[in-house]
C-alpha positions as CSV (number, residue, x, y, z in Angstrom):
1,M,98.2,104.4,78.9
2,P,98.2,100.5,79.6
3,K,95.9,99.4,82.3
4,R,98.7,98.0,84.4
5,N,100.2,101.5,84.7
6,W,97.2,102.8,86.5
7,P,98.0,101.4,90.0
8,A,101.8,103.0,89.6
9,V,100.2,106.5,88.7
10,V,97.7,106.3,91.5
11,A,100.5,105.4,94.1
12,V,102.7,108.2,92.9
13,C,100.0,110.8,93.1
14,L,99.0,109.8,96.5
15,L,102.5,110.0,97.7
16,F,102.9,113.5,96.3
17,A,99.8,114.5,97.9
18,I,101.0,113.1,101.3
19,L,104.5,114.9,100.6
20,F,102.7,118.2,99.7
21,A,100.4,118.0,102.9
22,G,103.6,117.3,105.1
23,L,105.4,120.3,103.8
24,L,102.5,122.6,104.4
25,Y,102.1,121.1,108.0
26,F,105.9,121.6,108.8
27,A,106.1,125.0,107.2
28,G,104.1,126.5,110.2
29,F,100.5,126.0,109.1
30,N,100.1,123.9,112.3
31,S,102.9,124.9,114.8
32,T,100.7,124.5,117.8
33,H,101.6,120.8,118.1
34,L,105.0,121.2,116.4
35,Y,106.8,123.4,118.9
36,P,106.7,123.1,122.6
37,E,104.7,125.3,125.1
38,M,106.0,129.0,125.6
39,S,108.4,128.8,122.6
40,S,108.6,131.8,120.3
41,L,108.0,129.4,117.3
42,N,104.4,128.4,118.7
43,S,101.7,130.4,117.4
44,G,99.1,128.7,119.6
45,P,97.5,130.0,122.6
46,R,100.5,128.6,124.9
47,G,103.0,130.0,122.7
48,T,105.0,133.3,122.8
49,K,105.3,134.0,119.0
50,L,102.9,137.0,119.4
51,L,105.6,138.6,121.8
52,F,108.2,138.0,119.4
53,D,106.4,139.5,116.5
54,A,105.4,142.6,118.5
55,L,108.8,143.2,119.6
56,G,110.0,142.8,116.0
57,K,107.6,145.6,114.8
58,I,109.7,148.0,117.2
59,H,112.3,149.8,114.9
60,T,114.9,150.3,117.7
61,V,114.6,146.6,118.9
62,K,116.5,143.8,117.3
63,V,114.8,140.3,118.1
64,T,116.6,137.1,117.5
65,R,116.3,133.4,118.5
66,N,119.0,131.2,120.2
67,Y,119.3,127.5,119.3
68,L,122.9,127.0,120.4
69,P,123.8,125.5,123.7
70,L,124.4,128.1,126.5
71,S,128.1,127.0,126.7
72,Q,128.6,127.8,123.0
73,W,126.6,131.2,122.7
74,R,128.2,134.5,123.7
75,P,125.9,137.5,123.1
76,S,126.7,140.9,124.2
77,S,124.5,143.8,125.6
78,T,121.4,141.6,125.0
79,T,118.3,140.9,127.1
80,I,117.7,136.9,127.0
81,L,114.3,135.5,127.8
82,F,113.9,132.2,129.5
83,F,110.2,131.2,129.3
84,A,108.6,128.2,131.2
85,V,111.8,127.7,133.7
86,Y,110.7,125.2,136.5
87,P,111.4,126.4,139.9
88,T,112.9,123.3,140.9
89,T,115.7,123.6,138.2
90,L,116.3,127.2,139.6
91,N,116.5,126.1,143.3
92,T,118.7,122.9,142.9
93,F,120.9,122.8,139.9
94,D,124.1,124.8,140.6
95,G,125.6,124.0,137.1
96,Y,122.7,125.8,135.6
97,L,123.1,128.8,137.7
98,R,126.9,128.9,136.7
99,E,126.0,128.8,133.1
100,L,123.6,131.7,133.6
101,E,126.1,133.7,135.4
102,K,128.6,133.2,132.5
103,L,125.8,134.2,130.0
104,S,125.1,137.5,131.8
105,Q,128.6,138.8,131.0
106,P,129.2,141.3,129.6
107,D,126.1,143.7,130.2
108,N,123.5,140.9,129.4
109,R,120.1,140.8,131.0
110,I,118.8,137.5,131.9
111,V,115.2,137.3,132.4
112,L,113.8,134.0,134.0
113,F,110.1,133.7,133.7
114,L,109.2,130.7,136.3
115,A,106.4,128.3,135.2
116,D,103.4,127.9,137.6
117,S,104.3,124.3,139.0
118,H,104.7,122.6,142.3
119,V,108.0,123.5,144.0
120,E,109.6,120.2,145.4
121,S,111.0,120.6,148.9
122,K,114.8,120.2,148.9
123,A,117.3,120.4,151.7
124,N,119.9,121.8,149.4
125,L,118.6,125.0,147.9
126,T,121.4,126.0,145.7
127,A,119.9,129.3,144.4
128,K,119.4,130.5,148.0
129,D,123.0,129.9,149.1
130,R,124.5,131.1,145.7
131,W,122.1,133.9,144.7
132,G,120.2,134.8,148.0
133,I,116.8,133.8,146.2
134,T,114.6,130.8,146.2
135,V,111.1,129.7,145.1
136,V,108.7,128.5,147.7
137,N,105.0,127.3,148.0
138,D,102.5,129.5,149.9
139,K,98.7,129.5,150.0
140,Y,98.4,131.4,146.8
141,G,100.7,129.1,144.8
142,T,104.5,130.0,144.5
143,A,106.5,133.0,145.8
144,L,110.0,134.4,145.8
145,Q,112.1,134.7,148.9
146,H,115.1,136.7,148.7
147,D,117.7,138.9,150.5
148,S,118.6,142.5,150.3
149,T,120.7,142.1,147.2
150,W,117.6,141.8,144.9
151,Q,115.5,144.8,143.7
152,Q,111.9,144.8,142.7
153,V,111.6,145.4,138.8
154,S,107.9,146.3,138.7
155,R,105.2,146.8,141.5
156,K,102.5,145.1,139.4
157,Q,104.3,141.8,139.1
158,D,106.5,139.7,141.4
159,A,109.7,140.3,139.6
160,W,113.0,141.0,141.2
161,E,116.7,141.8,139.8
162,K,119.9,141.3,140.9
163,H,123.2,143.1,139.4
164,F,126.4,141.0,139.4
165,A,129.9,142.4,140.0
166,Q,130.9,141.4,136.4
167,G,128.3,143.5,134.9
168,G,125.5,141.2,134.2
169,T,121.9,141.2,135.5
170,V,119.6,138.4,136.3
171,V,115.8,139.0,136.7
172,V,113.5,136.2,138.3
173,A,109.8,136.8,137.4
174,L,106.7,134.5,138.4
175,G,103.7,134.1,136.1
176,S,105.5,132.9,132.8
177,E,101.9,132.0,131.2
178,A,100.9,135.6,131.6
179,F,103.1,136.3,128.6
180,S,101.6,133.7,126.5
181,N,99.7,134.6,123.2
182,E,96.3,134.2,124.9
183,S,97.2,136.5,127.8
184,L,99.7,138.9,126.6
185,S,97.3,141.9,126.2
186,G,96.8,142.0,130.1
187,V,100.6,142.4,130.8
188,A,101.8,144.6,127.9
189,D,102.8,147.4,130.3
190,L,105.2,145.0,132.1
191,I,107.4,144.1,129.2
192,P,109.6,147.3,129.1
193,P,110.7,147.2,132.6
194,L,111.6,143.5,132.3
195,I,113.6,144.0,129.1
196,G,115.5,146.9,130.4
197,Q,117.6,149.3,128.1
198,N,119.1,146.9,125.7
199,N,118.3,147.2,122.0
200,T,118.9,143.2,121.3
201,V,116.2,140.7,122.7
202,A,116.9,137.1,122.4
203,F,114.3,134.1,122.9
204,E,116.3,131.2,124.4
205,E,114.9,128.0,123.0
206,T,117.4,125.4,124.0
207,H,115.8,125.0,127.5
208,L,112.5,124.2,125.9
209,G,114.1,121.4,123.7
210,I,114.8,123.3,120.4
211,E,118.7,123.0,119.9
212,E,120.9,123.1,117.0
213,S,122.7,119.8,116.6
214,G,124.8,120.6,113.4
215,S,123.5,117.4,111.6
216,I,120.7,116.5,109.2
217,A,119.5,113.9,111.5
218,G,119.2,116.2,114.3
219,L,117.2,118.7,112.2
220,A,115.0,115.8,111.3
221,R,114.5,115.0,114.9
222,R,113.8,118.5,116.0
223,Y,111.2,119.2,113.5
224,S,109.7,115.7,113.5
225,L,110.5,114.9,110.0
226,Q,111.0,111.1,110.3
227,G,107.7,110.4,108.5
228,L,108.3,112.7,105.7
229,I,111.8,111.2,105.2
230,G,110.2,107.7,105.3
231,G,107.6,108.8,102.8
232,L,110.5,110.0,100.3
233,L,112.2,106.7,100.7
234,L,109.3,104.8,99.8
235,L,108.7,106.8,96.8
236,V,112.3,106.4,95.6
237,I,111.8,102.5,96.1
238,L,108.7,102.6,94.1
239,F,110.2,104.6,91.4
240,I,113.2,102.1,91.1
241,W,110.8,99.2,91.2
242,N,108.7,100.6,88.2
243,R,111.8,101.3,86.2
244,S,113.4,97.9,86.7
245,V,110.4,95.5,86.4
246,S,106.7,95.9,85.2
247,F,104.3,97.5,87.6
248,P,102.5,95.5,88.8
249,P,104.1,92.2,87.7
250,P,102.4,90.5,84.8
251,P,100.6,87.3,85.6
252,R,102.4,84.0,85.2
253,F,101.6,81.8,82.1
254,E,100.9,78.2,82.2
255,R,104.2,76.4,82.0
256,T,102.8,72.9,81.0
257,R,104.5,71.5,78.0
258,D,101.2,70.7,76.1
259,K,100.0,74.4,76.3
260,Q,103.5,76.1,75.6
261,V,103.9,77.2,72.1
262,V,107.2,78.9,71.0
263,G,107.8,80.7,67.7
264,A,104.1,80.1,66.5
265,D,103.9,83.7,65.3
266,S,105.8,85.4,62.5
267,R,108.1,87.3,64.9
268,G,109.3,84.3,66.8
269,M,109.7,82.3,63.5
270,F,111.9,85.1,62.0
271,A,113.9,85.4,65.2
272,G,114.5,81.6,65.3
273,L,115.5,81.7,61.6
274,I,118.0,84.5,62.1
275,A,119.5,82.9,65.0
276,R,120.3,79.8,63.0
277,H,122.1,82.0,60.4
278,L,120.5,80.4,57.3
279,T,121.5,81.4,53.7
280,P,118.9,83.6,51.8
281,R,117.7,80.5,49.6
282,A,117.5,78.4,52.7
283,L,115.7,81.1,54.6
284,I,113.0,81.4,52.1
285,E,112.5,77.7,51.9
286,S,112.3,77.5,55.8
287,C,109.8,80.3,56.0
288,I,107.4,78.4,53.6
289,A,108.0,75.3,55.5
290,E,107.1,76.8,58.8
291,W,104.1,78.5,57.2
292,N,102.8,75.4,55.9
293,R,103.2,73.6,59.4
294,V,101.5,76.5,61.4
295,K,98.5,77.2,58.8
296,P,98.0,74.1,56.7
297,Q,94.7,75.7,55.6
298,Q,96.5,78.4,53.7
299,R,99.4,76.2,52.5
300,I,101.9,77.8,50.1
301,T,102.3,75.7,46.9
302,T,103.8,78.2,44.6
303,E,107.5,77.5,43.9
304,T,109.8,80.4,44.1
305,P,112.2,81.1,41.4
306,A,115.7,80.5,42.2
307,K,116.9,83.8,40.5
308,L,115.0,86.1,42.9
309,D,116.9,87.1,46.1
310,A,115.3,86.7,49.6
311,V,113.6,90.1,49.8
312,A,112.0,89.8,46.1
313,A,110.9,86.3,47.0
314,Y,109.3,87.3,50.2
315,R,107.4,90.0,48.6
316,Q,106.2,87.9,45.8
317,L,104.8,85.4,48.4
318,Q,103.2,88.1,50.2
319,E,101.4,89.3,47.0
320,N,100.1,85.7,46.5
321,L,98.8,85.5,50.0
322,Q,97.2,89.1,49.9
323,S,95.5,88.1,46.8
324,K,93.9,85.3,48.8
325,H,92.7,87.9,51.5
326,S,95.4,86.7,53.8
327,R,98.5,88.3,55.5
328,I,101.9,86.7,56.1
């Protein structure tokens, strides 16, 4: 392999190594930082993938994930788990509560696991007016205040449920972090009461930022593939460059007139003669004259018989030069 091709080979091998490492990374070998906290795709301590896999081991339960916007998703007889819902979102956003009410129909069970965060004091508590429940701060952290339409799900956890007239049910539970991968073993007995009687369980991912956009660019942004795409584009550019020009570019020769020699070798001489469309007899004569000019120390003095054609005359001249230990 020519020495000038080594940089290209090294660059291509390096790019392929980076591409392979990127594919391993994005395939899930390091999903801790790739997916948000409390996501069912996150296998780190702050994810819920362990709960997703555990429910999937139960033969009577079907476990899925949702990446569609809530306005486009219409499940039926499904328990839908929302992890890491901020209390402020539940307290103040009326449009969000309306979406959850629509999602609970028909016969769906919405389970909202509230994140352990500070509750901002708002004058307009939408959840209290619309659902009869609100999240407040107390000396222990966060607590639920509700009216009589809410019933406690389990005595072991602060979780309450409400049945709507349309047939759906909404459950509000504190302590979302207790169901993460690192803490799941301590609350395993609380999962069946929260899920209820439905045989289908869906982990909602769109409120965590993982949403199906329907385009390649959206998928690239979701899985942070911008660097991988940039590396592929660079690889394509290097491939085109290697095919179009020498890689790396050859050094420039000196262009001074006194050092530039054109047609000083046999290949250049023949190319020049053929370009001039010489006759066979004139071709041999021109070759002899050019040879005597370039190599006067090996001057050809033998006259070529006129009866010989150009090929035979050339061979005869070559034999004469070989006898003198030279090559044409």
